N, C-alpha and C positions, 0 to 999 in steps of 0.2 A: 801599234801608232806610230811605235820609234822604229820598225823594220821598214814602214812609207816614209819615214821620211829620210832613211840609209838611203835607198833606192834615188831619191831627190839630189841627196849629197852625192852620193858617187856621181850620177850622170855630170853632175857640176863640175867633180872635181875633172872626169874625162876633157869636158869641154875644154877648162884652161889649161887642162894639161899637168894634174898634179895626180900622180900614181900612187900606186896603191901604199908602198913604203910611207910616203909622205901624209898620207892621210890623217896621222895625229896631228901636226900640223894646223891643217885645217877644220879639225872635230867641232870646235867651238862655236865655229859659225852658222850650222845646220841648229843648233840649242835656243830658246830664248824662255823666260819666262821662268819659273823653277827650276828648268834642266838647267840652264843657264846659270844661275845660280849655285845647284847641285855641283857644275863643273865649276867653277870658281871656288869652291867651297872645300871641294873634295877631292878634285882631279887637277888640277890648272900648277901647273909646275912640278910636277911629281914625275917625269920622266915616262909616262905609260906609254905602251904602242896602243895604237888605235883598239886592236881586237879587245884590248884590258880595256880602257876607256868606255867601247862601247857596249859590253858589258856588265860593269859597274853601272851606266848610266841606267841601262834597261831591268838591271837584280834592282835597284832602287826603287825603279818607277813603275814596272808593271807588274806589279802585285796583283792578288787574286780580288783585293778591297777596289783597286785603282781600276781596274776591268769593271768590275760590277758599277762603280760611280759612272766611269765612260757610257756604258751602255743605256743606265737612268739618263742619262743626260745626252744622248742620241736618240734616246726615246721620244725625248719632249720637244726635240725640234722640230718644229716646221716652218715649212718657206712662209708661211702667211704671219706666225709669228716674228720671223726675219726682218720682213718688210715693218712688222708693224714697231718693232726697235730700231730700223733705221729709217726715219720720212726720210732725210735728206737722199739716201742713195738710190740710184735704179733698179730695177728688178735684176738687172743683167749684174750688177755688183752686190746686190741681195744675195741670188744665185750664186756666186764667188763665193759669198761667205759659207754661205752651207756646205759649200765644196769641200773647203779647207777643214772644217769642223775637223 
C-alpha cells in the first residue's frame, strides 16, 4: 500500500523538480489520516533522511495484522456498495473512489 503511494510521490517530485536527496522535505505531503498523525508524532523534527522516514512508516503500518485488515476490507468493497454509499456522486466518481482504495 505504501509502495504504491511511493510511486506516485516520486512521480510528483520528479515533475516539480524535487531531487531524491530532497525527498525528506516533502515526505509528509503523501501522508493522510493515521499515517500523517504518525509522522507528526514520531518523525517530524527528527532530521531523518527519506529512507529512514519511509522505513519507520512502513514498519509501523505494514504489519501482518494490518495486511489482513486491508484484505478483509478490500473483499467487502463492491461497486454497488460504493454507489449506494455515495448517492450524490456520479458512477464515474464512485469508480474513482473504488480505484483509490
